[in-house]
BAMAR-284084 format. One record per residue (C-alpha): residue number from 1; chain; x, y, z. Coordinates in Angstrom, 1 decimal. Each point is the difference from the previous one (the first is absolute). Layout:
! residues N
nr|kette|x|y|z
NUM|A|X|Y|Z
...
This chain:
! residues 364
nr|kette|x|y|z
1|A|69.1|90.9|88.4
2|A|3.6|1.3|0.2
3|A|2.5|-1.8|2.2
4|A|0.8|1.6|3.3
5|A|3.6|1.3|-0.3
6|A|2.5|0.1|2.9
7|A|3.7|0.4|0.3
8|A|2.5|-2.5|1.5
9|A|1.6|0.3|3.4
10|A|3.4|0.2|-1.9
11|A|-1.2|3.1|-2.0
12|A|-1.5|1.5|3.2
13|A|3.4|-0.3|1.7
14|A|1.9|1.4|-3.0
15|A|-2.3|3.1|-0.1
16|A|0.3|0.4|3.8
17|A|3.8|0.1|-0.3
18|A|-0.3|2.6|-2.8
19|A|-2.4|2.1|2.1
20|A|2.5|0.0|2.9
21|A|2.9|1.0|-2.3
22|A|-2.0|2.9|-1.5
23|A|-1.3|1.4|3.3
24|A|0.2|3.8|-0.3
25|A|2.4|1.9|2.2
26|A|-1.4|2.7|2.3
27|A|1.8|3.2|1.2
28|A|-1.3|2.8|2.1
29|A|0.9|3.3|-1.5
30|A|-0.3|3.6|1.2
31|A|-2.3|2.2|-2.1
32|A|2.4|2.8|0.6
33|A|2.7|-1.7|-2.1
34|A|-2.4|-1.1|-2.8
35|A|-0.9|2.0|-3.0
36|A|-2.3|-0.9|-2.9
37|A|1.8|0.8|-3.4
38|A|-2.8|-1.5|-2.1
39|A|-2.6|-2.8|0.1
40|A|2.8|-2.6|-0.7
41|A|2.9|1.5|2.0
42|A|0.8|0.8|3.6
43|A|3.0|1.8|1.4
44|A|1.2|-1.6|3.3
45|A|2.6|2.3|1.6
46|A|0.9|1.2|-3.5
47|A|0.2|-3.5|-1.6
48|A|-2.5|-0.7|-2.8
49|A|-1.9|-3.2|0.4
50|A|-2.7|-1.4|-2.4
51|A|-3.4|-0.8|1.3
52|A|-3.2|-1.6|-1.4
53|A|-3.3|1.7|-0.6
54|A|-1.4|-1.8|3.0
55|A|2.9|1.5|2.1
56|A|-0.9|3.4|-1.2
57|A|-3.6|-0.6|0.9
58|A|1.1|-1.0|3.5
59|A|1.9|3.3|0.4
60|A|-3.1|2.0|-1.1
61|A|-2.1|-1.9|2.6
62|A|2.6|0.4|2.7
63|A|0.1|3.8|-0.4
64|A|-3.8|0.3|-0.3
65|A|-0.4|0.5|-3.8
66|A|-3.3|-1.7|-1.1
67|A|0.4|-2.1|-3.2
68|A|-2.9|1.7|-1.8
69|A|1.3|3.4|0.8
70|A|3.5|-0.9|-1.1
71|A|-1.4|-1.1|-3.5
72|A|-2.0|3.2|-0.3
73|A|2.8|2.3|1.2
74|A|2.6|-1.6|-2.3
75|A|-2.4|0.2|-3.0
76|A|-0.4|3.7|0.7
77|A|3.5|1.1|1.0
78|A|2.4|-2.7|-1.2
79|A|2.5|-2.4|1.5
80|A|2.5|2.7|1.2
81|A|-2.8|1.7|2.1
82|A|-1.0|-3.3|1.4
83|A|3.6|-0.7|1.1
84|A|0.1|3.3|1.8
85|A|-3.4|-0.6|1.6
86|A|1.0|-3.4|1.4
87|A|3.3|1.4|1.4
88|A|-1.9|2.8|1.7
89|A|-2.6|-2.4|1.5
90|A|3.0|-2.1|1.2
91|A|1.2|3.0|2.1
92|A|-3.6|0.5|1.3
93|A|-0.2|-3.7|1.0
94|A|3.3|0.4|1.9
95|A|-1.4|3.0|1.9
96|A|-3.0|-2.2|1.1
97|A|2.4|-2.6|1.4
98|A|0.2|-2.4|-2.9
99|A|3.8|-0.2|-0.2
100|A|0.7|-3.3|-1.7
101|A|-1.3|-2.4|-2.7
102|A|0.8|-3.6|-0.7
103|A|1.7|-0.6|-3.3
104|A|-0.5|-3.5|-1.5
105|A|2.8|-1.1|-2.3
106|A|0.3|-2.8|-2.5
107|A|3.1|-2.0|1.2
108|A|1.2|-0.6|-3.6
109|A|-0.6|3.2|-1.9
110|A|0.3|2.3|3.1
111|A|-3.0|1.9|-1.4
112|A|-2.5|1.4|2.5
113|A|-3.2|-1.9|-0.6
114|A|-2.2|1.4|2.8
115|A|-0.1|2.8|2.6
116|A|-2.0|-0.5|3.1
117|A|-1.0|2.4|2.8
118|A|-0.3|-2.8|2.6
119|A|3.0|-2.4|0.1
120|A|-2.2|-2.7|1.4
121|A|-2.0|-0.2|-3.2
122|A|2.7|-2.2|-1.6
123|A|-0.2|-3.6|1.0
124|A|2.9|-2.2|-0.9
125|A|-0.5|-2.8|-2.6
126|A|1.1|-2.5|2.7
127|A|-2.8|1.1|2.4
128|A|-2.4|0.0|-3.0
129|A|1.0|-3.6|-1.0
130|A|-0.3|-1.2|3.6
131|A|-3.4|1.5|0.4
132|A|-1.2|-1.2|-3.4
133|A|1.2|-3.6|0.6
134|A|-1.9|0.0|3.4
135|A|-3.2|1.0|-1.8
136|A|0.5|-2.5|-2.8
137|A|0.5|-2.8|2.5
138|A|-2.8|0.9|2.3
139|A|-2.7|0.1|-2.7
140|A|1.4|-2.7|-2.3
141|A|0.5|2.3|-2.9
142|A|1.7|-1.0|-3.3
143|A|2.5|2.4|-1.6
144|A|-1.0|0.8|-3.6
145|A|2.9|2.3|-0.8
146|A|2.8|1.9|1.6
147|A|1.8|3.0|-1.6
148|A|2.8|2.4|1.1
149|A|0.6|3.3|-1.8
150|A|3.3|1.7|-0.7
151|A|-0.6|2.4|2.9
152|A|-0.6|-2.7|2.5
153|A|-3.8|0.0|-0.1
154|A|-1.6|-3.4|0.6
155|A|-3.4|-1.4|-1.0
156|A|-1.4|-3.4|1.0
157|A|-3.4|-1.3|-1.2
158|A|-1.6|-2.8|1.9
159|A|-3.3|-1.9|-0.3
160|A|-2.0|-2.3|2.1
161|A|-1.0|-3.0|-2.2
162|A|-2.5|-1.2|2.6
163|A|-1.9|3.3|-0.3
164|A|-1.5|0.0|-3.5
165|A|-3.2|1.9|-0.7
166|A|-2.0|1.1|-2.9
167|A|-2.5|2.7|-0.8
168|A|-3.6|-1.2|-0.2
169|A|-1.5|0.1|-3.5
170|A|3.3|0.8|-1.7
171|A|1.7|-2.8|-1.9
172|A|3.8|-0.4|0.1
173|A|0.3|2.5|2.9
174|A|1.7|-2.1|2.7
175|A|2.9|1.2|2.1
176|A|2.5|-1.1|2.7
177|A|0.2|2.6|2.7
178|A|3.4|0.9|1.3
179|A|2.4|2.7|1.1
180|A|2.7|2.1|-1.7
181|A|2.9|1.2|2.1
182|A|2.1|3.0|-1.2
183|A|2.9|1.9|1.6
184|A|1.5|2.9|-1.8
185|A|2.1|3.1|0.8
186|A|-2.8|2.3|-0.9
187|A|-3.1|-2.0|0.8
188|A|1.1|-1.8|3.2
189|A|-1.4|-3.4|1.1
190|A|-3.5|-0.6|-1.4
191|A|-2.3|-2.9|0.1
192|A|-2.9|-0.2|-2.4
193|A|-2.5|-2.5|-1.3
194|A|1.2|-2.0|-2.9
195|A|-2.5|-1.5|-2.4
196|A|0.9|-2.9|-2.3
197|A|-2.5|-0.5|-2.8
198|A|-0.1|-3.7|-0.9
199|A|-1.4|0.1|-3.5
200|A|3.1|1.7|-1.4
201|A|2.5|-0.1|2.9
202|A|-0.1|3.8|0.3
203|A|1.2|1.7|3.2
204|A|-1.2|3.3|1.4
205|A|1.1|2.0|3.0
206|A|-2.7|1.8|1.8
207|A|2.0|2.7|1.7
208|A|-2.9|2.4|-0.1
209|A|-2.5|-2.3|1.7
210|A|-0.8|0.9|3.6
211|A|2.0|-3.1|1.2
212|A|3.3|1.6|-1.1
213|A|2.4|0.2|3.0
214|A|3.1|2.1|0.4
215|A|2.4|-1.1|2.7
216|A|2.1|3.0|0.8
217|A|1.5|-1.1|3.2
218|A|0.6|-3.3|1.8
219|A|-1.2|1.2|3.4
220|A|-2.1|-2.6|1.9
221|A|-3.3|1.9|-0.3
222|A|0.5|0.4|-3.7
223|A|0.7|-3.7|-0.4
224|A|-3.1|-0.8|2.0
225|A|-2.2|2.0|-2.4
226|A|1.9|-1.5|-2.9
227|A|-0.8|-3.6|1.0
228|A|-3.6|0.9|0.9
229|A|-0.6|1.4|-3.4
230|A|1.5|-3.1|-1.7
231|A|-2.1|-2.3|2.2
232|A|-3.1|1.9|-1.1
233|A|1.0|-0.3|-3.7
234|A|0.8|-3.8|0.5
235|A|-3.4|-0.6|1.5
236|A|-1.6|1.2|-3.2
237|A|2.2|-2.3|-2.1
238|A|2.2|3.0|-1.0
239|A|-2.9|1.4|-1.9
240|A|-0.2|3.9|0.0
241|A|-3.3|1.2|1.3
242|A|-0.8|2.2|-2.9
243|A|1.5|-2.3|-2.8
244|A|-3.2|-1.6|-1.3
245|A|-1.8|3.3|-0.3
246|A|3.0|1.6|-1.8
247|A|0.2|-2.9|-2.5
248|A|-3.7|0.2|-0.9
249|A|0.2|3.7|-0.3
250|A|3.1|-0.3|-2.3
251|A|-1.7|-2.5|-2.2
252|A|-3.0|2.2|-0.5
253|A|1.9|3.3|-0.4
254|A|1.7|1.1|-3.2
255|A|3.6|1.3|0.3
256|A|0.6|3.6|-1.0
257|A|2.6|0.9|-2.6
258|A|2.1|1.4|2.8
259|A|-0.1|-3.3|1.9
260|A|0.9|-1.9|-3.2
261|A|2.9|2.4|-0.7
262|A|1.4|-0.2|3.5
263|A|0.0|-3.8|-0.1
264|A|1.7|0.0|-3.4
265|A|2.7|2.5|1.1
266|A|0.7|-2.0|3.2
267|A|0.6|-3.2|-2.0
268|A|2.2|1.9|-2.5
269|A|2.0|1.8|2.6
270|A|1.0|-3.2|1.8
271|A|0.6|-2.3|-2.9
272|A|1.6|0.1|-3.5
273|A|-3.3|-0.8|-1.7
274|A|-1.0|2.6|-2.7
275|A|-3.3|1.7|-0.5
276|A|-1.2|-2.6|-2.6
277|A|1.0|-3.0|2.1
278|A|-1.9|1.3|3.0
279|A|-3.4|0.0|-1.9
280|A|-0.5|-3.6|1.0
281|A|-0.3|1.0|3.6
282|A|-1.2|3.7|-0.2
283|A|-1.8|0.8|-3.3
284|A|0.9|3.7|0.1
285|A|0.8|0.6|-3.7
286|A|-3.1|-1.9|-1.1
287|A|-2.1|2.1|2.4
288|A|1.5|3.3|-1.3
289|A|-0.6|-1.1|-3.6
290|A|-3.7|-0.5|0.8
291|A|-0.3|3.5|1.4
292|A|1.7|1.4|-3.1
293|A|-2.3|-2.1|-2.3
294|A|-2.8|2.1|1.5
295|A|1.8|3.2|-0.5
296|A|1.2|0.4|3.6
297|A|3.6|1.0|0.3
298|A|1.2|-1.4|3.3
299|A|3.5|1.7|-0.5
300|A|-1.6|3.3|0.9
301|A|-1.8|-1.3|3.1
302|A|0.8|1.6|3.4
303|A|0.6|-2.2|3.0
304|A|-3.6|0.6|1.1
305|A|-1.4|-0.9|-3.4
306|A|2.0|-3.3|0.0
307|A|-1.5|-0.9|3.4
308|A|-3.5|0.7|-1.5
309|A|0.7|-2.0|-3.2
310|A|-1.8|-3.4|0.3
311|A|1.8|-2.9|-1.7
312|A|-1.2|-3.5|-1.1
313|A|2.3|-1.7|2.6
314|A|-1.2|-0.7|3.5
315|A|2.1|1.0|3.0
316|A|0.2|-3.8|0.9
317|A|1.5|-0.7|-3.4
318|A|2.6|2.7|0.5
319|A|0.8|-1.4|3.5
320|A|0.4|-3.5|-1.5
321|A|2.1|1.3|-2.9
322|A|2.4|1.5|2.5
323|A|0.2|-3.0|2.3
324|A|0.4|-2.5|-2.9
325|A|2.8|2.1|-1.4
326|A|1.6|0.2|3.4
327|A|-0.5|-3.7|1.0
328|A|1.3|-1.8|-3.1
329|A|3.1|-0.1|-2.1
330|A|-1.3|1.4|-3.3
331|A|3.5|0.4|-1.6
332|A|0.6|3.5|1.1
333|A|2.8|1.4|2.2
334|A|-1.4|1.0|3.4
335|A|1.6|-0.2|3.4
336|A|-1.7|-2.3|2.6
337|A|-0.4|2.9|2.5
338|A|-1.7|2.1|-2.8
339|A|-2.5|-2.9|-0.5
340|A|-1.0|0.5|3.7
341|A|-0.3|3.8|-0.7
342|A|-2.5|-0.8|-2.8
343|A|-1.9|-2.3|2.3
344|A|-0.3|2.9|2.4
345|A|-1.3|2.3|-2.8
346|A|-2.6|-2.6|-0.9
347|A|-1.2|0.0|3.6
348|A|0.0|3.8|0.1
349|A|-2.2|0.1|-3.1
350|A|-2.4|-2.5|1.4
351|A|-0.3|1.9|3.3
352|A|-0.3|3.6|-1.3
353|A|-3.2|1.8|-0.9
354|A|-0.4|-0.8|-3.6
355|A|-0.2|2.9|-2.4
356|A|-3.2|-1.3|-1.6
357|A|-1.6|-0.9|3.4
358|A|-2.6|2.8|-0.4
359|A|-0.5|-0.3|-3.7
360|A|-3.8|0.2|-0.8
361|A|-1.3|-0.9|-3.5
362|A|-2.2|2.7|-1.3
363|A|-3.0|-0.1|-2.4
364|A|1.0|3.4|-1.4
């Protein structure tokens, strides 16, 4: 059984100081004086300012442009037409009384990293740390890791070593329950179940379980609901209600080629590992080779065909491939905060409706 891993108080204090220093700046800005030049650049009173993809997505949301429609519209008419559409929707939003947005700025680079319609959606890292510390102390949690990204986003994973539980009939499937806390310019303050798998020291963030909480404001009634939800989770040993069923389903369901590819590309995008090196965690090339050996050219597959292509790897093996890569130092360059992002992706995969869920073997 793997050793339970925690960080020292000294390291926790260091990370806290870093989180406070990188707290994003926030500025209310009039929509009238803002113009979108492209998906990476804003004009603020005639001055060009760079922005992230998340910030552009925030502007689209603020002016009422659905994400799915944006993708379809841009594919059909191009980036220039999208720029014009967003600026016209901005005028329409103003006419409806939405006159300002909240710009969230990286204090070092001065780049806009998020745009929010409601200024109360951004909670400071100091308030986040104060609240997180109160939860950790109340429930006797141990801190497994603590990371701060370049844009001031913070992630803290915690486990409750007194709450270990296994899955009946399944060997080597024992977990510590816990909580992950994140605060980011584009996702806000979120609290999610954190699962620490003992056999291989893998961590997974269950942001898509029903226990996921988003604390948008610090009003008393919001805090009351927040603590009630945490108490309910603690009473169950920090064990998500649907976790066991999801694990058993993942063990017994083959991953699709699409699910295998998505996992591979997530690992590749956030680390410097190459395609060949990633085979140890996600056997994508080996899987493609087997299809080709039977005369099936996966290169020509559509997205729908990839979702319908059954592989020899279970969903649970893909989940564990992602979490193992994210939770250990395997010799590849990857930022600590990106490790947390991969743990979130592993939780998302476990919680989704699997592509092969309705696959039925046929005698024909």
